[in-house]
C-alpha positions in Angstrom: 79.4 29.5 6.9 77.5 27.1 9.0 76.7 23.9 8.4 73.2 24.6 8.0 74.3 27.3 4.9 76.8 24.7 3.7 73.9 22.0 3.6 71.5 24.4 2.0 73.9 25.6 -0.6 74.5 21.9 -2.0 70.9 20.8 -1.5 69.3 19.7 -4.9 66.7 21.9 -6.5 63.2 20.5 -6.1 61.3 19.8 -9.0 57.5 19.8 -9.1 55.8 17.1 -10.7 52.2 17.1 -11.4 49.8 13.9 -11.5 48.7 13.3 -14.8 45.1 14.0 -14.5 42.9 10.9 -15.6 39.7 12.0 -16.9 36.6 10.8 -15.3 34.4 8.5 -17.2 30.8 10.6 -18.5 28.2 8.2 -18.4 25.5 8.0 -20.7 22.7 8.5 -18.5 23.8 11.9 -17.3 24.3 12.9 -20.6 20.8 12.0 -21.3 19.2 13.1 -18.2 21.1 16.4 -18.7 19.8 16.7 -22.3 16.4 16.3 -21.1 16.9 18.8 -18.6 18.0 21.4 -21.5 15.0 20.7 -23.3 12.7 20.4 -20.5 10.3 23.2 -21.7 9.7 21.7 -25.3 8.9 18.5 -23.6 6.6 19.5 -21.4 5.1 21.8 -24.0 4.6 18.4 -26.2 3.2 16.7 -23.4 0.6 19.4 -22.7 0.0 19.0 -26.7 -1.0 15.2 -26.3 -3.3 16.0 -23.3 -5.2 18.7 -24.6 -5.5 16.1 -27.9 -6.4 13.2 -25.7 -9.0 15.7 -24.2 -12.6 15.3 -25.1 -16.3 16.1 -23.7 -16.9 12.0 -24.5 -17.8 10.2 -21.1 -16.0 7.0 -21.3 -19.0 4.8 -20.1 -17.9 2.6 -16.9 -20.3 1.1 -14.2 -18.1 2.7 -11.2 -18.3 5.9 -13.1 -22.1 5.6 -13.4 -22.5 4.9 -9.8 -20.3 8.1 -8.8 -21.9 10.0 -11.1 -25.8 9.0 -9.9 -25.0 9.1 -6.0 -23.3 12.4 -6.8 -26.4 13.8 -8.6 -28.9 12.5 -6.1 -26.9 15.0 -3.8 -26.7 17.8 -5.7 -30.9 17.4 -6.4 -31.0 17.2 -2.3 -32.0 13.4 -2.5 -29.2 12.5 -0.3 -26.7 10.0 -0.7 -28.6 7.8 -2.3 -29.1 5.3 -4.7 -32.2 3.8 -6.1 -33.8 5.8 -3.6 -32.0 4.3 -0.8 -28.9 5.2 1.4 -25.8 3.9 -0.9 -23.6 2.0 1.5 -20.7 1.0 -1.1 -18.9 4.0 -2.9 -16.7 6.0 -1.0 -18.2 9.9 -0.8 -15.1 11.5 -2.1 -15.6 11.7 -5.9 -19.8 11.7 -5.5 -19.3 14.5 -3.5 -17.2 16.2 -5.9 -19.5 15.5 -8.8 -22.1 16.9 -6.5 -20.3 20.3 -6.4 -19.6 20.4 -10.2 -23.5 19.2 -10.9 -24.4 22.3 -8.6 -22.7 24.7 -10.2 -23.1 23.7 -13.6 -26.1 21.8 -13.7 -26.7 18.5 -14.5 -27.0 18.4 -18.4 -23.6 18.2 -19.0 -20.2 16.3 -17.7 -17.8 18.9 -19.9 -17.1 20.4 -16.0 -16.4 17.1 -14.7 -13.9 16.0 -17.4 -12.1 19.3 -16.9 -11.8 18.8 -13.2 -10.7 15.3 -14.0 -7.9 16.8 -16.1 -6.8 19.4 -13.9 -6.6 17.0 -11.2 -4.0 14.8 -13.3 -2.2 18.1 -14.1 -2.1 19.0 -10.3 -0.9 15.2 -9.8 2.2 15.4 -12.0 3.0 19.2 -10.1 3.2 17.1 -6.9 5.1 14.5 -8.6 7.7 17.0 -9.7 7.5 18.6 -5.9 8.0 14.8 -4.5 11.1 14.2 -6.1 12.7 17.8 -6.2 12.3 17.6 -2.4 13.7 14.0 -2.4 16.3 14.0 -5.1 17.2 17.3 -7.4 15.5 19.0 -9.6 16.9 17.5 -12.8 15.8 13.9 -11.8 12.4 15.7 -10.5 12.0 16.8 -14.1 12.5 13.6 -15.8 10.0 11.6 -13.6 7.6 14.4 -14.2 7.9 13.6 -17.9 8.1 9.9 -17.4 4.9 10.0 -15.3 3.0 12.1 -17.7 4.1 9.8 -20.8 2.8 6.8 -19.4 -0.7 5.2 -20.7 -1.9 4.3 -17.1 -1.5 7.8 -16.2 -2.4 9.6 -19.2 -5.8 7.5 -19.6 -7.2 8.2 -16.2 -7.0 11.9 -16.4 -9.7 11.4 -18.9 -12.0 8.7 -16.8 -14.6 9.5 -14.6 -13.3 7.4 -11.7 -11.6 7.6 -7.9 -8.3 6.7 -9.0 -6.7 10.3 -10.3 -7.9 12.3 -7.3 -6.9 9.4 -5.1 -3.6 9.8 -6.3 -3.4 13.2 -6.2 -4.5 12.9 -2.3 -1.2 9.9 -1.9 1.4 12.4 -3.6 -0.1 15.7 -1.6 0.4 13.4 1.9 3.7 12.2 0.5 5.0 15.2 0.0 4.0 17.0 3.3 5.6 13.6 5.1 9.0 13.8 3.4 8.9 17.5 4.5 8.0 17.1 7.9 9.7 13.6 8.3 13.2 13.9 6.5 14.5 17.0 6.4 18.2 17.6 5.5 20.9 19.4 4.2 21.3 20.0 0.6 25.0 18.1 0.6 22.8 15.0 2.5 20.0 15.5 -0.4 22.7 15.3 -3.1 24.2 12.5 -1.8 20.9 10.1 -1.8 20.2 11.6 -5.6 21.0 10.0 -9.1 24.8 8.6 -9.0 27.1 10.7 -10.6 28.7 14.1 -10.4 27.2 16.8 -8.3 24.3 18.1 -10.3 24.3 21.9 -10.5 20.5 21.6 -10.8 20.1 20.6 -7.6 18.1 22.9 -5.5 17.0 21.5 -2.0 12.9 22.6 -1.7 12.6 23.5 1.9 9.6 22.7 3.9 6.8 25.2 4.0 3.7 26.1 6.0 1.6 24.5 2.8 3.5 21.3 3.0 1.2 20.7 6.5 -1.4 21.8 4.4 -0.9 19.1 1.7 0.1 16.0 4.4 -3.5 16.9 6.2 -5.5 17.9 2.8 -4.2 14.8 1.0 -5.0 12.6 4.3 -8.5 13.7 4.8 -9.4 13.3 0.4 -7.4 9.9 0.4 -9.7 8.3 3.5 -12.9 9.6 1.7 -12.3 8.4 -1.9 -11.0 5.0 -2.5 -11.0 1.4 0.1 -7.3 1.6 -1.1 -6.8 4.2 1.8 -6.2 1.4 4.4 -3.1 0.8 2.3 -1.8 4.1 2.9 -2.8 4.3 6.7 -1.2 1.1 7.3 2.2 1.8 5.5 2.3 5.2 7.2 1.7 3.6 10.6 4.1 1.1 9.8 6.9 3.6 8.5 6.6 5.8 11.6 6.7 2.8 14.1 9.7 1.5 12.2 11.5 5.2 12.4 10.6 5.5 16.1 12.4 1.9 17.1 15.4 3.3 15.1 15.7 6.7 16.5 14.7 9.4 18.8 10.7 10.1 18.8 10.2 13.3 17.2 7.5 15.5 17.4 7.1 15.0 13.3 6.2 11.5 13.8 4.3 11.7 16.8 2.2 14.7 14.7 1.9 12.8 11.7 0.8 9.1 13.8 -2.1 11.5 15.4 -3.5 13.0 12.2 -3.6 9.2 10.7 -5.7 8.3 13.9 -7.6 11.2 14.0 -8.3 10.7 10.3 -9.5 7.1 10.8 -11.6 8.3 13.5 -13.1 11.2 11.6 -13.6 9.3 8.3 -15.9 6.4 10.7 -17.7 8.7 12.6 -18.9 10.9 9.3 -19.2 8.5 6.6 -22.2 9.2 4.8 -22.7 5.7 3.9 -22.9 4.5 7.9 -26.6 4.0 9.1 -28.2 2.9 12.3 -28.0 -0.6 11.3 -24.6 -0.7 9.8 -21.5 0.7 11.2 -19.1 0.5 8.6 -19.2 0.9 4.7 -20.2 -2.2 2.3 -16.7 -2.7 1.0 -15.5 -3.2 4.3 -18.6 -5.4 5.3 -18.3 -7.5 2.5 -14.7 -8.6 2.9 -15.0 -8.9 6.7 -18.2 -11.1 6.2 -16.4 -12.9 3.4 -12.9 -13.5 5.9 -15.0 -14.7 8.7 -17.2 -16.7 7.0 -15.5 -18.4 4.4 -12.0 -17.7 4.6 -10.6 -20.5 3.1 -12.5 -19.3 -0.4 -11.0 -15.7 0.0 -7.7 -17.3 0.4 -7.9 -19.9 -2.8 -8.9 -16.8 -4.8 -6.0 -14.9 -3.3 -3.5 -17.6 -4.2 -5.0 -19.2 -7.3 -6.7 -16.3 -8.9 -5.5 -12.6 -8.0 -1.9 -13.7 -7.7 -1.2 -15.0 -11.0 -2.5 -11.9 -12.5 -0.3 -9.8 -11.0 2.1 -11.2 -13.0 -0.1 -12.0 -15.9 -0.4 -9.2 -17.1 -1.0 -6.3 -14.5 2.0 -4.9 -13.5 3.5 -5.0 -16.9 0.8 -3.8 -18.2 0.3 -0.7 -15.8 4.3 0.1 -16.0 4.4 -0.5 -20.2 1.1 0.2 -21.3 0.2 -2.9 -23.0 0.1 -6.7 -22.0 3.5 -7.7 -23.6 2.4 -11.2 -24.0 1.9 -14.3 -22.0 5.5 -15.0 -20.5 7.0 -11.9 -21.1 4.5 -10.4 -19.1 5.7 -12.5 -16.5 9.4 -11.3 -16.7 8.5 -7.6 -16.9 6.5 -8.2 -13.9 9.2 -9.3 -11.9 11.2 -6.8 -13.0 8.5 -4.1 -12.0 8.0 -5.8 -8.7 11.6 -6.1 -7.9 11.8 -2.3 -8.1 9.4 -2.5 -5.1 12.1 -3.5 -2.9 14.5 -0.5 -4.1 11.7 1.9 -2.7 12.4 0.8 0.7 16.2 2.7 0.3 14.4 5.7 -0.2 11.8 5.5 1.8 10.3 3.0 4.1 7.2 4.4 3.4 7.2 4.3 -0.2 8.1 0.6 -0.3 5.7 -0.2 2.6 3.0 1.9 0.2 3.3 -0.5 -2.6 3.6 -3.5 -0.7 0.3 -3.3 1.2 -1.3 -1.9 -1.9 -0.2 -5.0 -3.7 -1.4 -7.2 -0.8 -4.5 -5.4 -0.8 -4.9 -5.9 -4.6 -4.3 -9.8 -4.0 -6.8 -10.0 -1.5 -9.7 -8.2 -3.2 -9.0 -7.6 -6.7 -6.7 -7.3 -9.9 -7.2 -4.5 -12.0 -4.3 -2.5 -13.7 -6.0 1.0 -12.4 -5.3 0.2 -8.7 -1.5 0.5 -9.6 -1.9 4.2 -10.6 -1.7 5.3 -6.6 1.8 3.8 -6.5 2.7 4.4 -10.5 5.3 7.4 -9.8 7.1 5.7 -7.0 7.3 2.9 -9.6 8.9 5.2 -12.5 11.1 6.8 -10.2 12.3 3.6 -8.7 12.9 2.1 -12.8 14.7 5.6 -13.7 17.1 4.8 -11.0 17.6 1.2 -11.6 18.3 1.7 -15.0 20.9 4.7 -14.5 22.5 2.0 -11.9 23.1 -0.2 -14.4 24.6 2.3 -16.6 27.1 3.1 -14.0 27.7 -0.2 -13.0 27.9 -2.4 -16.1 31.0 -1.7 -18.6 30.9 1.1 -20.9 29.5 -0.6 -23.9 27.0 -2.4 -22.1 25.3 -0.1 -19.8 24.7 2.5 -22.0 22.9 0.2 -24.5 21.1 -1.3 -21.4 20.1 2.0 -20.5 19.1 3.2 -23.3 16.9 0.0 -24.5 14.7 0.0 -21.2 14.3 4.0 -21.7 13.3 3.4 -24.9 11.4 0.2 -24.0 9.0 2.2 -21.8 8.9 5.5 -23.6 8.0 4.1 -27.1 5.6 1.6 -25.9 3.4 3.8 -23.7 3.6 6.8 -26.7 2.1 4.3 -29.1 -0.4 3.4 -26.9 -1.4 7.2 -26.3 -1.6 7.7 -29.5 -4.3 5.3 -30.1 -6.3 6.5 -27.2 -5.7 9.8 -28.9 -7.5 8.4 -31.9 -10.4 6.5 -30.1 -11.0 10.1 -28.1 -11.7 11.8 -31.3 -13.9 9.0 -33.1 -17.2 10.2 -33.9 -19.5 9.0 -33.0 -17.5 8.0 -29.8 -19.7 5.3 -28.4 -19.9 2.9 -32.1 -16.1 2.3 -31.3 -16.1 2.4 -27.6 -15.6 -0.8 -26.2 -16.0 -2.5 -29.5 -19.9 -0.9 -29.7 -21.4 -2.9 -26.8 -22.8 0.5 -25.4 -23.8 2.1 -28.6 -27.3 1.8 -28.1 -27.3 2.5 -24.3 -28.0 6.4 -25.0 -31.5 5.4 -26.8 -32.5 2.5 -24.6 -32.0 4.6 -21.5 -34.6 7.6 -23.6 -37.2 4.5 -24.2 -37.2 3.9 -20.3 -37.4 7.4 -19.5 -40.2 8.2 -21.8 -42.0 4.7 -21.6 -42.0 4.2 -17.6 -43.4 5.9 -14.8 -41.2 8.0 -12.2 -40.4 5.4 -9.9 -40.1 2.6 -12.0 -37.8 -0.7 -11.3 -36.0 -2.3 -14.6 -34.3 -5.5 -14.7 -31.3 -5.1 -16.7 -28.2 -7.4 -17.9 -25.3 -7.7 -16.4 -22.8 -4.8 -16.2 -25.6 -2.9 -17.2 -27.9 -1.4 -14.5 -25.4 1.6 -13.5 -25.0 2.8 -16.5 -28.4 2.8 -17.7 -29.8 3.9 -14.5 -27.4 6.9 -14.7 -28.5 7.8 -18.3 -32.5 7.0 -17.7 -32.8 8.7 -14.1 -34.7 5.2 -13.2 -33.9 2.3 -11.4 -32.4 -0.2 -13.5 -30.7 -3.1 -11.4 -29.1 -6.6 -12.0 -30.9 -8.9 -9.7 -29.3 -10.4 -7.1 -30.5 -13.2 -4.4 -31.3 -10.3 -2.0 -33.6 -8.4 -4.7 -37.1 -8.5 -3.9 -39.7 -7.0 -6.6 -43.6 -7.2 -6.2 -45.1 -6.2 -10.1 -48.7 -6.2 -8.3 -47.4 -3.9 -6.2 -44.6 -2.2 -7.9 -43.8 -1.2 -11.2 -41.4 -3.6 -12.6 -40.0 -4.0 -15.8 -37.7 -5.9 -18.0 -35.6 -5.1 -20.8 -34.6 -8.2 -22.9 -32.1 -9.7 -23.2 -31.4 -10.7 -20.0 -28.2 -12.4 -19.2 -28.7 -16.5 -17.7 -28.2 -15.2 -14.2 -30.6 -12.9 -14.4 -33.6 -14.8 -16.6 -32.8 -18.0 -13.6 -34.1 -15.1 -11.1 -37.0 -14.3 -12.9 -38.3 -18.0 -12.7 -37.2 -18.3 -9.2 -38.9 -15.0 -8.1 -42.3 -16.1 -10.4 -42.1 -13.0 -12.6 -42.9 -13.4 -16.1 -43.0 -11.0 -19.3 -46.2 -8.9 -19.7 -46.7 -6.3 -23.0 -44.3 -5.1 -24.8 -43.7 -1.6 -24.3 -41.0 -0.5 -26.9 -37.7 -1.5 -28.4 -34.5 -0.4 -29.6 -32.4 -1.7 -32.6 -29.0 -1.7 -32.2 -27.3 -0.8 -35.3 -23.8 -2.1 -33.9 -25.9 -5.5 -34.1 -26.9 -7.4 -31.7 -30.4 -7.4 -32.4 -33.1 -5.2 -30.5 -33.4 -4.7 -26.9 -36.9 -4.8 -26.0 -38.6 -3.6 -22.7 -41.3 -5.2 -21.4 -43.9 -4.7 -18.4 -43.4 -7.5 -15.6 -46.0 -9.7 -14.6 -46.7 -12.2 -11.4 -46.2 -15.6 -13.2 -48.8 -18.2 -11.6 -47.3 -21.4 -10.1 -47.7 -24.5 -12.6 -50.8 -26.2 -11.3 -49.5 -29.5 -12.2 -45.5 -29.6 -11.4 -45.4 -33.8 -11.3 -46.7 -34.4 -14.9 -44.3 -31.7 -16.2 -41.7 -33.5 -14.6 -42.9 -37.0 -15.7 -40.6 -38.3 -19.0 
């Protein structure tokens, strides 16, 4: 017997030991996410019911909306891109031209097609929200973010407003979907690694680049540059992101093509913009900002820092995200948390982070309003979801679970409560008696009086914030006088709707315009007295000004 055989004979039998299995911690956020995904049909159905309840053919009267409708109606009637009989230089042409198409197809007597169109744009924006985050993360994350965006008051209410914000959001999302598919092609494994922390998600199904993603990119870019001044934020962010990617890695044809598309879109818009004339090379928004920056930069800087920047924190950012003003101090804390989410977006896409940052900088430089954040709301909601999931993963079990549940419920409950109030406002009859505390309840009757009591071409001096509204409702030239306004009652049909505000009354005195005979009046049944229409006359200068000035 050989040595090897002996040693084999006396070798101890091998005993196989299995390492004790340690059950992986099940994160609460994973359970909630899976539960939401399983019930997605019920939740989307509930969301659809809320939108159906919120739909109404009542026009939510607004000066900007009235301007878009007036210009659109003029385009539809063959009067060109005009307002008050002159080429209009202010409003971007995208929405007025869209309204013009609706007016041509369905007539100018009803706004029902416009409201339906805006609601459909909102639904399309939700669909693109799903595709964007399905492409970037996974189907489950896309479902949750889409539901949260649809359940936010900011998104909900502007699905029923005839304003440019929802079409602009749709255009931005279309561009982002195309951008993601072209710039960031990844394998399903790579995409899964970048998605929500946790175990592999069986719902992950990487959306592949399709030909229509190029169409979405080009179409979204074209619509965005014609819809709102915020398109400059998109163009600047895209150029910045493309340059950053080109510096950090090899230059790809996708990068070059997108950069060329952005430059071409800007040039085409400049050449085709109907706001241009032979004497004005750019639109009114841009010209006003350039004039202020060049002639009175200190005023612009002071307004940005001392007035607009504080408004971001009290209460704009918090209100846009949570749906309501949380109260002084709480708004600041909530806004800081929301703005912190911006920096987390840079981890996802440089373009996303840049887009939000440049949008905020433009708001600070020009004007602060909740609706201006609608264009980046889906990105902020996605960042918020990722943030609370990370809290659940990184904090100890009970605290992570509580933080996740509290923040998610806070977002949903506050927004849904405000949506409920919004739906109740939409269903009130008569609508204008409650809308904006009844301040515009008499507007249709006043407009009808102006229409009947004045000639076809008439100038009507009205109080602040009512000129555009009465112009659309009456079809006449209702305006709020400014230093640039020049009217001559001896040569033009000029009327005055009293009461006027103090600034307009002072303008009348400076321009030597006085009240003539009364033409008609409308009693405001919601209080505030009557609104009286007068014919305007040229007042004569005081023959003895020194005597009147003497004590």
